[in-house]
C-alpha positions in Angstrom: 0.1 -4.4 14.9 -1.4 -1.4 13.3 0.5 1.8 13.8 -1.6 4.8 14.9 -0.8 7.6 12.5 -0.7 11.2 13.5 -1.7 14.1 11.3 1.9 14.9 10.8 2.5 11.2 9.8 -0.2 11.5 7.2 1.3 14.7 5.8 4.7 13.1 5.7 3.3 10.1 3.8 1.4 12.4 1.4 4.3 14.6 0.7 6.7 11.7 0.2 4.3 9.9 -2.1 4.2 13.0 -4.2 7.9 13.7 -4.1 10.2 11.1 -2.5 13.2 13.3 -2.9 12.0 16.1 -0.5 14.7 17.2 1.9 14.0 16.4 5.6 14.0 20.3 6.2 11.4 20.9 3.5 9.3 17.8 4.6 9.3 19.0 8.3 8.3 22.4 7.2 5.3 20.9 5.2 4.3 18.7 8.1 4.7 21.5 10.6 7.1 19.8 12.9 10.9 20.1 13.8 13.4 18.6 11.4 14.6 16.2 14.2 11.0 15.1 14.9 10.4 14.7 11.2 13.5 12.5 10.8 12.4 10.3 13.6 8.9 9.9 12.3 10.2 9.0 8.8 12.5 6.3 10.3 9.6 5.0 12.4 7.4 4.9 9.4 10.1 3.0 7.5 10.8 0.6 10.4 7.1 -0.2 10.7 6.8 -1.0 7.0 4.4 1.9 6.3 7.0 3.4 3.9 8.1 0.4 1.9 10.8 2.0 -0.2 11.8 4.9 -2.6 12.0 4.4 -6.3 12.3 6.4 -9.4 9.1 6.8 -11.5 10.3 6.2 -15.0 8.2 7.1 -17.9 8.2 3.9 -20.0 7.8 5.8 -23.3 10.8 8.0 -22.6 12.7 4.8 -21.8 11.8 3.3 -25.2 8.6 1.3 -24.3 5.8 2.9 -26.4 3.2 0.4 -25.6 1.9 -0.3 -22.1 -0.8 -3.0 -21.4 -2.6 -4.9 -18.7 -2.7 -8.7 -19.2 -5.2 -10.6 -17.0 -4.5 -14.2 -16.7 -6.3 -17.3 -15.2 -4.2 -19.9 -13.5 -5.0 -23.4 -14.4 -6.6 -25.7 -11.9 -3.5 -27.8 -11.3 -1.5 -24.8 -10.3 -4.0 -22.9 -8.1 -2.2 -23.8 -4.9 1.0 -22.2 -6.3 -0.4 -19.0 -7.6 1.7 -16.8 -5.3 4.8 -18.5 -6.5 4.0 -17.2 -10.0 4.4 -13.6 -8.9 8.2 -13.5 -8.6 8.5 -15.5 -11.9 6.4 -12.8 -13.7 8.2 -9.9 -12.0 11.5 -11.2 -13.3 10.5 -11.0 -16.9 11.9 -7.9 -18.7 9.1 -5.4 -19.4 6.9 -6.3 -16.4 6.1 -3.1 -14.5 3.8 -4.6 -11.8 2.1 -7.9 -10.9 -1.1 -8.1 -9.0 -3.0 -11.1 -7.5 -6.7 -10.8 -8.1 -10.0 -12.3 -7.0 -12.6 -13.2 -9.6 -12.4 -15.1 -12.9 -8.7 -14.0 -13.5 -5.9 -14.7 -11.0 -3.0 -12.5 -12.1 -2.9 -9.0 -13.6 0.5 -8.1 -15.2 1.3 -4.5 -16.2 3.9 -4.6 -18.9 5.7 -1.8 -20.9 7.0 -2.9 -24.4 8.7 -1.3 -27.2 5.9 -1.9 -29.8 2.9 -4.2 -30.6 5.1 -7.1 -32.0 7.1 -7.1 -28.7 3.9 -7.2 -26.7 2.5 -10.0 -28.9 5.9 -11.9 -28.5 5.7 -11.4 -24.7 2.3 -13.0 -24.6 3.2 -15.9 -26.7 6.5 -16.7 -24.9 5.5 -15.9 -21.2 1.8 -16.3 -21.1 0.6 -18.6 -23.9 3.4 -21.2 -23.5 3.4 -21.2 -19.7 2.2 -24.6 -18.4 0.4 -23.1 -15.4 -1.4 -20.2 -17.2 -4.7 -20.4 -19.1 -6.9 -17.9 -20.7 -5.7 -14.3 -20.8 -7.0 -11.0 -21.8 -4.9 -8.0 -22.9 -5.9 -4.3 -22.6 -3.9 -1.4 -23.9 -3.2 1.4 -21.6 -3.7 4.8 -23.3 -3.0 6.9 -20.3 -1.8 6.2 -16.7 -2.6 8.7 -13.9 -1.6 7.9 -10.3 -4.2 8.9 -7.6 -3.7 10.5 -4.2 -2.6 8.5 -1.1 -5.6 7.4 1.1 -6.2 9.7 4.0 
């Protein structure tokens, strides 16, 4: 079931995506609704799964991970039916920021943050190159990461 979002809901989502620590009072003011209504709308958005959670946006460099990269990986033919099972395996590896399932010539995209180039090389050797279900990979260094606006 798709939830019909109101203009206030869209404002709430946009504001929380920008700053998930806004007080309910400030959020209600920005959405132009009463605080009690805002609280109810936020709860409804959470219960419906529109708001999936709140998390800290940690700067990897400030946390000691100077190198960020995207590693696209092809899953070998014998493991194609289990590609979704590889996602939690990859997510559990230290340094992995995000994992995406893709369409096209690569099946998985792994966003990693590492201390330095040798750590990145070791990550690829240990977790990609020696994995029995993973084939060819391509690594791209990230120079800058900007987060876009929420869809309207």
